[in-house]
Every structure is written in C-alpha cells, then in structure tokens.
N, CA, C and O atoms as CSV, one atom per row, in Angstrom:
chain,resi,resn,atom,element,x,y,z
A,1,UNK,N,N,10.933,24.314,31.625
A,1,UNK,CA,C,11.166,23.409,30.280
A,1,UNK,C,C,10.478,22.124,30.437
A,1,UNK,O,O,10.522,21.363,31.404
A,2,UNK,N,N,9.755,21.987,29.197
A,2,UNK,CA,C,9.194,20.627,28.938
A,2,UNK,C,C,10.104,19.525,28.158
A,2,UNK,O,O,11.209,19.568,27.617
A,3,UNK,N,N,9.309,18.709,28.318
A,3,UNK,CA,C,9.993,17.424,27.502
A,3,UNK,C,C,9.860,17.572,26.242
A,3,UNK,O,O,8.661,17.518,25.972
A,4,UNK,N,N,10.625,17.765,25.138
A,4,UNK,CA,C,10.177,17.892,23.591
A,4,UNK,C,C,10.357,16.603,22.804
A,4,UNK,O,O,10.766,15.538,23.264
A,5,UNK,N,N,10.074,16.796,21.833
A,5,UNK,CA,C,9.976,15.399,21.073
A,5,UNK,C,C,11.343,15.035,20.626
A,5,UNK,O,O,11.414,13.947,20.054
A,6,UNK,N,N,12.372,15.662,20.752
A,6,UNK,CA,C,13.632,15.431,20.882
A,6,UNK,C,C,14.254,14.770,21.740
A,6,UNK,O,O,15.153,13.987,21.435
A,7,UNK,N,N,13.832,15.009,23.039
A,7,UNK,CA,C,14.120,14.477,24.279
A,7,UNK,C,C,13.439,13.268,24.439
A,7,UNK,O,O,14.000,12.428,25.143
A,8,UNK,N,N,12.328,12.981,23.933
A,8,UNK,CA,C,11.526,11.686,24.039
A,8,UNK,C,C,12.167,10.701,23.196
A,8,UNK,O,O,12.139,9.492,23.427
A,9,UNK,N,N,12.926,11.414,21.906
A,9,UNK,CA,C,12.920,10.417,20.883
A,9,UNK,C,C,14.798,9.744,21.486
A,9,UNK,O,O,15.259,8.633,21.225
A,10,UNK,N,N,15.334,10.608,22.116
A,10,UNK,CA,C,16.531,10.277,22.921
A,10,UNK,C,C,16.242,9.026,23.827
A,10,UNK,O,O,16.949,8.018,23.816
A,11,UNK,N,N,15.300,9.170,24.490
A,11,UNK,CA,C,15.006,8.270,25.692
A,11,UNK,C,C,14.666,7.141,25.136
A,11,UNK,O,O,14.897,6.089,25.733
A,12,UNK,N,N,14.074,7.147,23.931
A,12,UNK,CA,C,13.680,6.014,23.417
A,12,UNK,C,C,14.758,5.172,22.652
A,12,UNK,O,O,14.713,3.945,22.740
A,13,UNK,N,N,15.840,5.864,21.816
A,13,UNK,CA,C,16.897,5.174,21.599
A,13,UNK,C,C,17.824,4.691,22.836
A,13,UNK,O,O,18.425,3.645,22.591
A,14,UNK,N,N,18.093,5.326,24.299
A,14,UNK,CA,C,18.297,4.856,25.078
A,14,UNK,C,C,18.185,3.487,25.650
A,14,UNK,O,O,19.036,2.705,26.076
A,15,UNK,N,N,16.442,3.398,25.497
A,15,UNK,CA,C,15.943,2.430,26.085
A,15,UNK,C,C,15.969,1.188,24.994
A,15,UNK,O,O,15.916,0.021,25.382
A,16,UNK,N,N,16.051,1.526,23.649
A,16,UNK,CA,C,16.344,0.421,22.822
A,16,UNK,C,C,17.828,-0.174,22.509
A,16,UNK,O,O,18.255,-1.063,21.772
A,17,UNK,N,N,18.367,0.687,23.367
A,17,UNK,CA,C,19.951,0.112,23.459
A,17,UNK,C,C,20.004,-0.808,24.619
A,17,UNK,O,O,20.697,-1.822,24.544
A,18,UNK,N,N,19.354,-0.542,25.640
A,18,UNK,CA,C,19.368,-1.151,27.032
A,18,UNK,C,C,18.610,-2.765,27.086
A,18,UNK,O,O,18.227,-3.322,26.057
A,19,UNK,N,N,18.494,-3.311,28.310
A,19,UNK,CA,C,17.647,-4.352,28.374
A,19,UNK,C,C,16.413,-4.213,28.002
A,19,UNK,O,O,15.689,-3.302,28.405
A,20,UNK,N,N,16.028,-5.203,27.113
A,20,UNK,CA,C,14.651,-5.159,26.562
A,20,UNK,C,C,14.379,-4.358,25.427
A,20,UNK,O,O,13.233,-3.951,25.236
A,21,UNK,N,N,15.317,-4.083,24.644
A,21,UNK,CA,C,15.679,-3.083,23.507
A,21,UNK,C,C,14.829,-3.791,22.487
A,21,UNK,O,O,14.304,-2.997,21.706
A,22,UNK,N,N,14.563,-4.954,22.284
A,22,UNK,CA,C,14.085,-5.694,21.083
A,22,UNK,C,C,12.553,-5.074,21.201
A,22,UNK,O,O,11.881,-4.607,20.282
A,23,UNK,N,N,12.179,-5.209,22.655
A,23,UNK,CA,C,10.524,-4.673,22.586
A,23,UNK,C,C,10.029,-3.174,22.008
A,23,UNK,O,O,8.991,-2.809,21.456
A,24,UNK,N,N,11.499,-2.347,22.468
A,24,UNK,CA,C,11.117,-1.022,22.181
A,24,UNK,C,C,11.260,-0.673,20.716
A,24,UNK,O,O,10.615,0.249,20.217
A,25,UNK,N,N,12.419,-1.688,19.787
A,25,UNK,CA,C,12.151,-1.534,18.485
A,25,UNK,C,C,10.875,-2.055,17.865
A,25,UNK,O,O,10.511,-1.384,16.899
A,26,UNK,N,N,10.191,-2.966,18.141
A,26,UNK,CA,C,9.276,-3.664,17.825
A,26,UNK,C,C,8.114,-2.770,18.145
A,26,UNK,O,O,7.270,-2.785,17.250
A,27,UNK,N,N,7.809,-1.948,19.227
A,27,UNK,CA,C,6.927,-1.293,19.624
A,27,UNK,C,C,7.136,0.110,18.256
A,27,UNK,O,O,6.284,0.575,17.500
A,28,UNK,N,N,8.388,0.393,18.377
A,28,UNK,CA,C,8.543,1.875,17.251
A,28,UNK,C,C,8.046,1.268,16.002
A,28,UNK,O,O,7.239,1.966,15.389
A,29,UNK,N,N,8.427,-0.185,15.350
A,29,UNK,CA,C,8.230,-0.694,14.363
A,29,UNK,C,C,6.564,-0.774,14.020
A,29,UNK,O,O,6.153,-0.854,12.863
A,30,UNK,N,N,5.744,-0.745,15.114
A,30,UNK,CA,C,4.204,-0.901,15.214
A,30,UNK,C,C,3.996,0.474,15.019
A,30,UNK,O,O,3.009,0.608,14.295
A,31,UNK,N,N,4.514,1.630,15.360
A,31,UNK,CA,C,4.181,2.906,15.459
A,31,UNK,C,C,3.985,3.021,13.809
A,31,UNK,O,O,3.034,3.709,13.436
A,32,UNK,N,N,4.757,2.441,12.873
A,32,UNK,CA,C,4.971,2.918,11.441
A,32,UNK,C,C,3.577,2.497,11.000
A,32,UNK,O,O,3.271,2.936,9.891
A,33,UNK,N,N,2.633,1.726,11.624
A,33,UNK,CA,C,1.248,1.780,11.177
A,33,UNK,C,C,0.274,2.653,11.727
A,33,UNK,O,O,-0.911,2.492,11.435
A,34,UNK,N,N,0.612,3.492,12.434
A,34,UNK,CA,C,-0.091,4.438,13.144
A,34,UNK,C,C,-1.012,5.347,12.179
A,34,UNK,O,O,-0.412,5.599,11.133
A,35,UNK,N,N,-2.200,5.861,12.238
A,35,UNK,CA,C,-2.566,6.678,11.236
A,35,UNK,C,C,-2.230,8.064,11.412
A,35,UNK,O,O,-2.464,8.910,10.549
A,36,UNK,N,N,-1.651,8.324,12.583
A,36,UNK,CA,C,-1.167,9.705,12.691
A,36,UNK,C,C,0.191,9.898,11.964
A,36,UNK,O,O,1.255,9.443,12.383
A,37,UNK,N,N,0.049,10.574,10.906
A,37,UNK,CA,C,1.136,10.693,10.192
A,37,UNK,C,C,2.712,11.207,10.966
A,37,UNK,O,O,3.880,10.886,10.751
A,38,UNK,N,N,2.178,11.971,11.757
A,38,UNK,CA,C,3.632,12.719,12.918
A,38,UNK,C,C,3.939,11.483,13.612
A,38,UNK,O,O,5.154,11.302,13.700
A,39,UNK,N,N,3.317,10.697,14.063
A,39,UNK,CA,C,3.911,9.477,14.980
A,39,UNK,C,C,4.458,8.488,14.091
A,39,UNK,O,O,5.304,7.755,14.603
A,40,UNK,N,N,4.176,8.290,12.877
A,40,UNK,CA,C,4.896,7.519,11.860
A,40,UNK,C,C,6.237,8.193,11.691
A,40,UNK,O,O,7.211,7.471,11.905
A,41,UNK,N,N,6.410,9.155,11.426
A,41,UNK,CA,C,7.408,9.819,10.792
A,41,UNK,C,C,8.590,10.150,12.246
A,41,UNK,O,O,9.814,10.227,12.136
A,42,UNK,N,N,8.049,10.251,13.124
A,42,UNK,CA,C,8.738,10.460,14.541
A,42,UNK,C,C,9.435,8.942,14.860
A,42,UNK,O,O,10.612,8.877,15.215
A,43,UNK,N,N,8.612,7.754,14.701
A,43,UNK,CA,C,8.857,6.466,15.092
A,43,UNK,C,C,10.158,5.971,13.889
A,43,UNK,O,O,11.091,5.188,14.066
A,44,UNK,N,N,9.820,6.685,12.778
A,44,UNK,CA,C,10.953,6.287,11.727
A,44,UNK,C,C,12.347,6.905,11.939
A,44,UNK,O,O,13.411,6.287,11.901
A,45,UNK,N,N,12.141,8.503,12.217
A,45,UNK,CA,C,13.245,9.129,12.840
A,45,UNK,C,C,13.943,8.521,14.020
A,45,UNK,O,O,15.169,8.630,14.006
A,46,UNK,N,N,13.463,7.975,14.917
A,46,UNK,CA,C,13.833,7.525,16.100
A,46,UNK,C,C,14.388,6.110,15.596
A,46,UNK,O,O,15.590,6.021,15.850
A,47,UNK,N,N,13.910,5.062,15.005
A,47,UNK,CA,C,14.517,4.055,14.565
A,47,UNK,C,C,15.903,4.077,13.735
A,47,UNK,O,O,16.754,3.193,13.827
A,48,UNK,N,N,16.005,5.277,12.872
A,48,UNK,CA,C,17.035,5.546,12.296
A,48,UNK,C,C,18.367,5.973,13.568
A,48,UNK,O,O,19.490,5.476,13.484
A,49,UNK,N,N,18.024,6.822,14.536
A,49,UNK,CA,C,18.859,7.283,15.354
A,49,UNK,C,C,19.347,5.634,16.125
A,49,UNK,O,O,20.495,5.195,16.046
A,50,UNK,N,N,18.470,5.082,16.673
A,50,UNK,CA,C,18.980,3.776,17.054
A,50,UNK,C,C,19.836,3.089,16.043
A,50,UNK,O,O,20.777,2.455,16.522
A,51,UNK,N,N,19.708,3.080,14.742
A,51,UNK,CA,C,20.547,2.403,13.874
A,51,UNK,C,C,21.999,3.154,13.892
A,51,UNK,O,O,23.079,2.563,13.884
A,52,UNK,N,N,21.841,4.373,13.913
A,52,UNK,CA,C,23.236,5.022,14.072
A,52,UNK,C,C,23.968,5.004,15.170
A,52,UNK,O,O,25.178,5.201,15.061
A,53,UNK,N,N,23.363,4.757,16.491
A,53,UNK,CA,C,23.812,4.514,17.693
A,53,UNK,C,C,24.496,3.085,17.830
A,53,UNK,O,O,25.535,2.905,18.463
A,54,UNK,N,N,23.713,1.982,17.088
A,54,UNK,CA,C,24.152,0.619,17.485
A,54,UNK,C,C,23.378,-0.022,16.332
A,54,UNK,O,O,22.196,-0.284,16.553
A,55,UNK,N,N,23.903,-0.318,15.098
A,55,UNK,CA,C,23.435,-1.123,14.148
A,55,UNK,C,C,22.619,-2.479,14.324
A,55,UNK,O,O,21.535,-2.828,13.857
A,56,UNK,N,N,23.516,-3.109,15.155
A,56,UNK,CA,C,23.140,-4.632,15.649
A,56,UNK,C,C,21.692,-4.364,16.355
A,56,UNK,O,O,20.859,-5.270,16.317
A,57,UNK,N,N,21.418,-3.254,16.932
A,57,UNK,CA,C,20.293,-3.273,17.870
A,57,UNK,C,C,18.909,-3.387,17.122
A,57,UNK,O,O,17.845,-3.787,17.596
A,58,UNK,N,N,19.203,-2.886,15.677
A,58,UNK,CA,C,17.844,-3.178,14.880
A,58,UNK,C,C,17.658,-4.353,13.973
A,58,UNK,O,O,16.876,-4.334,13.023
A,59,UNK,N,N,18.487,-5.489,14.333
A,59,UNK,CA,C,18.154,-6.769,13.370
A,59,UNK,C,C,17.050,-6.768,13.285
A,59,UNK,O,O,16.620,-6.405,12.190
A,60,UNK,N,N,15.991,-7.173,14.391
A,60,UNK,CA,C,14.556,-7.569,14.268
A,60,UNK,C,C,13.869,-6.581,13.753
A,60,UNK,O,O,13.054,-6.908,12.890
A,61,UNK,N,N,13.986,-5.000,14.132
A,61,UNK,CA,C,13.509,-4.141,13.718
A,61,UNK,C,C,13.537,-4.148,11.892
A,61,UNK,O,O,12.537,-3.896,11.219
A,62,UNK,N,N,14.704,-4.443,11.396
A,62,UNK,CA,C,14.902,-4.380,9.759
A,62,UNK,C,C,13.788,-5.522,9.411
A,62,UNK,O,O,12.831,-5.243,8.688
A,63,UNK,N,N,13.929,-6.552,9.850
A,63,UNK,CA,C,12.915,-7.642,9.399
A,63,UNK,C,C,11.556,-7.406,9.398
A,63,UNK,O,O,10.825,-7.894,8.536
A,64,UNK,N,N,11.133,-6.661,10.337
A,64,UNK,CA,C,9.368,-6.095,10.838
A,64,UNK,C,C,9.290,-5.248,9.768
A,64,UNK,O,O,8.306,-5.355,9.036
A,65,UNK,N,N,10.264,-4.291,9.489
A,65,UNK,CA,C,9.907,-3.183,8.259
A,65,UNK,C,C,10.078,-3.937,7.066
A,65,UNK,O,O,9.188,-3.565,6.301
A,66,UNK,N,N,10.762,-4.796,6.533
A,66,UNK,CA,C,10.174,-5.830,5.369
A,66,UNK,C,C,8.743,-6.460,5.166
A,66,UNK,O,O,8.193,-6.658,4.082
A,67,UNK,N,N,8.258,-6.731,6.397
A,67,UNK,CA,C,7.252,-7.289,6.623
A,67,UNK,C,C,6.280,-6.052,6.351
A,67,UNK,O,O,5.188,-6.350,5.868
A,68,UNK,N,N,6.518,-4.792,6.583
A,68,UNK,CA,C,5.578,-4.014,6.619
A,68,UNK,C,C,5.762,-3.583,4.965
A,68,UNK,O,O,4.819,-2.903,4.562
A,69,UNK,N,N,6.588,-3.806,4.172
A,69,UNK,CA,C,6.283,-3.527,2.730
A,69,UNK,C,C,5.328,-4.189,2.474
A,69,UNK,O,O,4.816,-3.747,1.445
A,70,UNK,N,N,4.691,-5.196,2.937
A,70,UNK,CA,C,3.524,-6.017,2.369
A,70,UNK,C,C,2.086,-5.330,3.022
A,70,UNK,O,O,0.969,-5.537,2.549
A,71,UNK,N,N,2.356,-4.514,4.151
A,71,UNK,CA,C,1.188,-4.252,4.736
A,71,UNK,C,C,0.013,-3.561,3.508
A,71,UNK,O,O,0.337,-3.213,2.373
A,72,UNK,N,N,-1.221,-3.496,4.026
A,72,UNK,CA,C,-2.329,-2.915,3.217
A,72,UNK,C,C,-2.340,-1.357,3.225
A,72,UNK,O,O,-2.875,-0.815,2.257
A,73,UNK,N,N,-1.905,-0.712,4.032
A,73,UNK,CA,C,-1.576,0.703,3.712
A,73,UNK,C,C,-0.411,0.853,3.072
A,73,UNK,O,O,0.634,0.217,3.209
A,74,UNK,N,N,-0.802,2.178,2.014
A,74,UNK,CA,C,0.172,2.841,1.323
A,74,UNK,C,C,1.288,3.590,1.918
A,74,UNK,O,O,2.467,3.684,1.577
A,75,UNK,N,N,0.432,4.245,3.168
A,75,UNK,CA,C,1.516,4.974,3.800
A,75,UNK,C,C,2.505,4.389,4.593
A,75,UNK,O,O,3.535,5.017,4.838
A,76,UNK,N,N,2.249,2.849,5.184
A,76,UNK,CA,C,3.049,2.298,5.834
A,76,UNK,C,C,3.907,1.498,4.892
A,76,UNK,O,O,5.056,1.288,5.281
A,77,UNK,N,N,3.654,1.154,4.057
A,77,UNK,CA,C,4.519,0.295,2.846
A,77,UNK,C,C,5.644,1.796,2.564
A,77,UNK,O,O,6.834,1.542,2.749
A,78,UNK,N,N,5.386,2.943,2.238
A,78,UNK,CA,C,5.952,4.038,1.788
A,78,UNK,C,C,7.209,4.513,3.169
A,78,UNK,O,O,8.394,4.753,2.938
A,79,UNK,N,N,6.742,4.540,4.170
A,79,UNK,CA,C,7.193,4.796,5.400
A,79,UNK,C,C,8.351,3.702,5.911
A,79,UNK,O,O,9.302,3.968,6.646
A,80,UNK,N,N,8.041,2.475,5.363
A,80,UNK,CA,C,9.087,1.187,5.654
A,80,UNK,C,C,10.272,1.570,4.589
A,80,UNK,O,O,11.463,1.801,4.800
A,81,UNK,N,N,9.534,1.555,3.392
A,81,UNK,CA,C,10.659,1.835,2.201
A,81,UNK,C,C,11.650,2.880,2.620
A,81,UNK,O,O,12.861,2.678,2.534
A,82,UNK,N,N,11.055,4.175,3.146
A,82,UNK,CA,C,12.084,5.052,3.535
A,82,UNK,C,C,13.127,4.721,4.607
A,82,UNK,O,O,14.308,5.056,4.515
A,83,UNK,N,N,12.513,3.926,5.800
A,83,UNK,CA,C,13.251,3.646,6.752
A,83,UNK,C,C,14.244,2.745,6.530
A,83,UNK,O,O,15.324,2.843,7.112
A,84,UNK,N,N,13.934,1.639,5.539
A,84,UNK,CA,C,14.933,0.825,5.197
A,84,UNK,C,C,16.188,1.452,4.514
A,84,UNK,O,O,17.363,1.177,4.754
A,85,UNK,N,N,15.585,2.558,3.402
A,85,UNK,CA,C,17.038,3.042,2.733
A,85,UNK,C,C,17.760,3.870,3.865
A,85,UNK,O,O,18.983,3.874,4.011
A,86,UNK,N,N,16.811,4.616,4.700
A,86,UNK,CA,C,17.961,5.167,5.733
A,86,UNK,C,C,19.011,4.007,6.481
A,86,UNK,O,O,20.241,4.055,6.479
A,87,UNK,N,N,18.336,3.192,6.974
A,87,UNK,CA,C,18.976,2.221,7.751
A,87,UNK,C,C,19.950,1.418,6.977
A,87,UNK,O,O,20.591,0.550,7.570
A,88,UNK,N,N,20.102,1.596,5.867
A,88,UNK,CA,C,20.966,0.707,4.874
A,88,UNK,C,C,21.860,1.816,4.274
A,88,UNK,O,O,22.610,1.460,3.365
A,89,UNK,N,N,21.881,2.974,4.617
A,89,UNK,CA,C,22.795,3.751,4.422
A,89,UNK,C,C,24.286,3.357,4.779
A,89,UNK,O,O,25.102,3.542,3.876
A,90,UNK,N,N,24.675,2.923,5.781
A,90,UNK,CA,C,26.000,2.238,5.805
A,90,UNK,C,C,26.156,0.920,5.795
A,90,UNK,O,O,27.142,0.433,6.349
A,91,UNK,N,N,25.420,0.296,5.303
A,91,UNK,CA,C,25.266,-1.179,5.132
A,91,UNK,C,C,25.061,-1.631,3.677
A,91,UNK,O,O,23.907,-1.819,3.293
A,92,UNK,N,N,25.855,-1.775,3.034
A,92,UNK,CA,C,25.907,-2.630,1.770
A,92,UNK,C,C,25.389,-3.666,1.414
A,92,UNK,O,O,25.162,-4.006,0.253
A,93,UNK,N,N,25.154,-4.274,2.427
A,93,UNK,CA,C,24.150,-5.824,2.200
A,93,UNK,C,C,22.959,-5.523,2.409
A,93,UNK,O,O,22.082,-6.090,1.758
A,94,UNK,N,N,22.629,-4.516,3.408
A,94,UNK,CA,C,20.967,-4.155,3.515
A,94,UNK,C,C,20.891,-3.507,2.204
A,94,UNK,O,O,19.949,-3.836,1.484
A,95,UNK,N,N,21.884,-2.480,1.700
A,95,UNK,CA,C,21.224,-1.723,0.430
A,95,UNK,C,C,20.982,-2.748,-0.627
A,95,UNK,O,O,19.966,-2.695,-1.321
A,96,UNK,N,N,21.994,-3.792,-0.789
A,96,UNK,CA,C,21.713,-4.797,-1.981
A,96,UNK,C,C,20.171,-5.056,-1.803
A,96,UNK,O,O,19.395,-4.978,-2.755
A,97,UNK,N,N,19.821,-5.335,-0.665
A,97,UNK,CA,C,18.396,-6.007,-0.582
A,97,UNK,C,C,17.338,-5.019,-0.975
A,97,UNK,O,O,16.353,-5.401,-1.606
A,98,UNK,N,N,17.531,-3.527,-0.564
A,98,UNK,CA,C,16.533,-2.701,-0.329
A,98,UNK,C,C,16.603,-2.061,-1.700
A,98,UNK,O,O,15.427,-1.999,-2.059
A,99,UNK,N,N,17.308,-1.593,-2.577
A,99,UNK,CA,C,17.204,-1.198,-3.560
A,99,UNK,C,C,16.151,-1.684,-4.892
A,99,UNK,O,O,15.387,-0.953,-5.522
A,100,UNK,N,N,16.363,-2.959,-5.052
A,100,UNK,CA,C,15.602,-3.182,-5.798
A,100,UNK,C,C,13.846,-3.345,-5.449
A,100,UNK,O,O,12.918,-3.579,-6.223
A,101,UNK,N,N,13.853,-3.155,-4.212
A,101,UNK,CA,C,12.385,-2.894,-3.891
A,101,UNK,C,C,11.881,-1.446,-4.019
A,101,UNK,O,O,10.680,-1.212,-4.151
A,102,UNK,N,N,12.776,-0.515,-3.980
A,102,UNK,CA,C,12.762,0.929,-4.196
A,102,UNK,C,C,12.336,1.026,-5.679
A,102,UNK,O,O,11.443,1.727,-6.156
A,103,UNK,N,N,13.031,0.312,-6.197
A,103,UNK,CA,C,12.937,0.065,-7.931
A,103,UNK,C,C,11.532,-0.460,-8.387
A,103,UNK,O,O,10.821,0.081,-9.234
A,104,UNK,N,N,11.241,-1.634,-7.666
A,104,UNK,CA,C,9.643,-2.004,-8.160
A,104,UNK,C,C,8.610,-0.874,-7.385
A,104,UNK,O,O,7.585,-0.664,-8.033
A,105,UNK,N,N,8.701,-0.259,-6.341
A,105,UNK,CA,C,7.776,0.820,-6.268
A,105,UNK,C,C,7.728,1.737,-6.956
A,105,UNK,O,O,6.656,2.310,-7.154
A,106,UNK,N,N,8.998,2.180,-7.574
A,106,UNK,CA,C,9.060,3.534,-8.604
A,106,UNK,C,C,7.887,3.094,-9.830
A,106,UNK,O,O,7.119,3.881,-10.383
A,107,UNK,N,N,8.008,1.371,-10.115
A,107,UNK,CA,C,7.458,1.146,-11.110
A,107,UNK,C,C,5.912,0.822,-10.886
A,107,UNK,O,O,4.965,0.996,-11.653
A,108,UNK,N,N,5.957,0.264,-9.513
A,108,UNK,CA,C,4.164,-0.376,-9.311
A,108,UNK,C,C,3.581,0.211,-8.550
A,108,UNK,O,O,2.388,-0.085,-8.474
A,109,UNK,N,N,4.181,1.475,-7.483
A,109,UNK,CA,C,3.489,1.550,-6.327
A,109,UNK,C,C,2.689,2.735,-6.636
A,109,UNK,O,O,2.531,3.294,-7.721
A,110,UNK,N,N,2.103,3.080,-5.216
A,110,UNK,CA,C,1.066,4.072,-5.320
A,110,UNK,C,C,1.765,5.564,-5.813
A,110,UNK,O,O,2.974,5.718,-5.986
A,111,UNK,N,N,0.890,6.452,-5.967
A,111,UNK,CA,C,1.511,7.738,-6.317
A,111,UNK,C,C,2.626,8.324,-5.341
A,111,UNK,O,O,3.714,8.836,-5.607
A,112,UNK,N,N,1.972,8.069,-4.073
A,112,UNK,CA,C,3.045,8.410,-3.265
A,112,UNK,C,C,4.373,7.736,-3.069
A,112,UNK,O,O,5.395,8.422,-3.115
A,113,UNK,N,N,4.441,6.280,-2.826
A,113,UNK,CA,C,5.228,5.333,-3.245
A,113,UNK,C,C,6.402,5.663,-4.551
A,113,UNK,O,O,7.624,5.695,-4.405
A,114,UNK,N,N,5.694,5.871,-5.741
A,114,UNK,CA,C,6.424,6.583,-6.462
A,114,UNK,C,C,7.374,7.729,-6.489
A,114,UNK,O,O,8.558,7.780,-6.823
A,115,UNK,N,N,6.427,8.772,-5.987
A,115,UNK,CA,C,7.364,10.018,-5.662
A,115,UNK,C,C,8.675,9.709,-4.759
A,115,UNK,O,O,9.817,10.055,-5.062
A,116,UNK,N,N,8.268,8.933,-3.497
A,116,UNK,CA,C,9.292,8.974,-2.653
A,116,UNK,C,C,10.349,7.948,-3.170
A,116,UNK,O,O,11.471,8.108,-2.690
A,117,UNK,N,N,10.214,7.004,-3.989
A,117,UNK,CA,C,11.182,6.037,-4.443
A,117,UNK,C,C,11.725,6.996,-5.757
A,117,UNK,O,O,12.919,6.709,-5.675
A,118,UNK,N,N,11.671,7.605,-6.502
A,118,UNK,CA,C,12.095,8.736,-7.150
A,118,UNK,C,C,13.077,9.375,-6.769
A,118,UNK,O,O,14.166,9.517,-7.325
A,119,UNK,N,N,12.503,9.991,-5.281
A,119,UNK,CA,C,13.784,10.890,-4.315
A,119,UNK,C,C,14.860,9.925,-4.058
A,119,UNK,O,O,16.013,10.094,-4.454
A,120,UNK,N,N,14.444,8.877,-3.366
A,120,UNK,CA,C,15.409,7.999,-2.931
A,120,UNK,C,C,16.486,7.793,-3.913
A,120,UNK,O,O,17.694,7.770,-3.676
A,121,UNK,N,N,15.739,7.607,-5.341
A,121,UNK,CA,C,16.811,6.741,-6.040
A,121,UNK,C,C,17.942,8.120,-6.987
A,121,UNK,O,O,19.023,7.960,-7.553
A,122,UNK,N,N,17.082,9.415,-6.807
A,122,UNK,CA,C,18.141,10.254,-7.284
A,122,UNK,C,C,19.029,10.633,-6.494
A,122,UNK,O,O,20.087,11.034,-6.978
A,123,UNK,N,N,18.804,10.609,-4.711
A,123,UNK,CA,C,19.555,10.725,-3.877
A,123,UNK,C,C,20.890,9.909,-3.576
A,123,UNK,O,O,21.904,10.313,-3.008
A,124,UNK,N,N,20.568,8.434,-4.202
A,124,UNK,CA,C,21.033,7.156,-3.947
A,124,UNK,C,C,22.328,7.269,-4.225
A,124,UNK,O,O,23.073,6.296,-4.106
C-alpha cells in the first residue's frame, strides 16, 4: 500500500497545526502559483482542510491569498478567490471581505474568473 494524495494531504494538515505550522501554510500558499494545475488544486484543498481543523492556523495564509488576488497569473487569482470563498464558509467577517472581490471578478475578470465567480455566487 502506497502513500496516496489523501494521506499526504493529511500529513500536511497535521504539520500545519504543529510547531512551524506557519511555514507549512506559507509553502501551501506558494503552491497556488505552481504551473501544475493539479498541485494548485491539491494545495487549495489542503488549505481548506487545515482551516476546517483549526481556522486560526490560517490567519497568515488568508492574507497571503489576498496577495495572490493581485498575481499576474489568472489561474492563481482564480484559485485564490476559490480558496478564500472556501475558507470564509464559516467566517462571516471574512465572507464580507471576500464577496465584493468575487463580484468584481464576475464583472472584470478573465473568462475563467468570471465563470468561477458566477458558480460561487450561485452556490453562495
């Protein structure tokens, strides 16, 4: 039996909640810039799992994702928007910061951003 992606993600979650967790979160946020779409999606899912386990563990990561919203890469901005919406699911204050950004992407984003923003607003 090999170590699958789900096991690796849970190891990252455990590492993020332990000593040095800020560095783990920062590394995951950095992966949101990766050219490999699968790596970006895995990092976003892992960050969501970390926030579900301990929302406080992602205080730095949330701010880094807001920085990614200004990235040159449309994919990075789209994934950061998705991650922020996911992270704000149980945090009304964060949701209030995120939703105007989603609406802005709906109006002025790339085609991928507009499509994702439309889905997020419909689900929201």
